[in-house]
Every structure is written in structure tokens, then in C-alpha cells.
C-alpha positions in Angstrom: 19.8 20.7 -115.3 18.8 21.9 -118.8 20.3 21.2 -122.0 24.0 20.8 -122.8 24.6 24.5 -123.3 23.2 25.4 -119.8 25.3 22.6 -118.6 28.7 23.9 -120.4 27.6 27.6 -119.1 27.3 26.3 -115.4 30.9 24.3 -115.6 32.4 27.7 -117.0 30.6 29.7 -114.0 32.0 26.8 -111.6 35.6 26.9 -112.9 35.3 30.8 -112.8 34.6 30.6 -109.0 37.0 27.8 -108.6 39.7 30.5 -110.1 38.7 33.4 -108.3 38.6 31.5 -104.8 42.2 30.4 -105.3 43.2 33.8 -106.7 41.8 35.4 -103.2 42.4 32.5 -100.9 38.7 31.7 -100.3 37.0 28.7 -99.0 33.8 27.8 -99.7 31.1 25.3 -99.6 30.9 22.7 -102.8 27.6 22.9 -104.1 27.9 21.3 -107.5 27.2 17.6 -107.1 23.9 18.1 -108.8 25.8 19.3 -111.8 28.1 16.5 -112.3 26.0 14.3 -114.6 25.3 17.2 -116.7 28.9 18.5 -116.9 30.1 15.0 -117.9 27.5 14.7 -120.9 29.3 18.1 -122.1 32.7 16.8 -121.5 31.9 13.4 -123.3 30.2 15.0 -126.3 33.3 17.3 -127.1 36.9 16.2 -125.9 38.2 20.0 -126.1 35.2 21.2 -124.1 37.3 21.4 -120.9 39.6 23.5 -122.7 37.2 26.0 -124.1 35.4 26.2 -120.7 38.9 27.0 -118.9 39.7 29.4 -121.3 36.2 31.4 -120.9 36.1 30.7 -117.1 39.7 32.6 -117.1 38.4 35.3 -119.1 35.6 35.7 -116.9 37.6 35.4 -113.7 40.0 38.2 -115.2 37.2 40.5 -115.8 35.9 40.3 -112.4 39.3 40.7 -111.1 39.6 43.9 -112.9 37.2 45.4 -110.7 39.6 44.9 -107.8 42.3 46.7 -110.1 44.1 43.5 -111.2 45.8 42.9 -114.3 44.5 40.1 -116.4 46.3 36.8 -116.5 47.7 35.6 -119.8 45.5 33.2 -121.8 47.8 30.9 -124.2 46.7 31.4 -127.8 45.9 27.7 -128.5 43.0 28.0 -125.7 41.7 31.3 -127.0 38.0 30.6 -128.3 36.5 32.5 -130.8 
């Protein structure tokens, strides 16, 4: 599934979806099995990738939740991505 940058973007998108599903108590179908190998490559090549992806995913989820009038959650400063 593409290169490492694409895999990282998909990981962020999947985490964002998971955060939003948890926030709104939405149950969905898991369809990410085809991406797991590419995510593993990203995570093996950067030991901080999961933290970066989670921080960006939280920002994404907060942005989308903002359309529902919700206040963004706090992301610890050490997880902020420049």
C-alpha cells in the first residue's frame, strides 16, 4: 500500500477514526488488516511514530468534532508535532 509516508497517513487516519468512534460510541467494521504490514514498517523505522501519529490523529479528531460544536481535547506538549 504505497510508500512509508502513505502508510503513516493511513495510520493517522485510522487512529482518528478510532478516537471519533470511541468519542461518539460508534461501532464499526474493522477493515484495516491490509494496512497492518505497512504500519509495522513505519513503526519499526521510527520508535516515536506511534506517538506522532496519535498526536496528529487527536488533532484531526478534534478538528472534526469541532463541527459538532465540541471543545478540543488537550494534547500534552511533549506529543505536539512540529
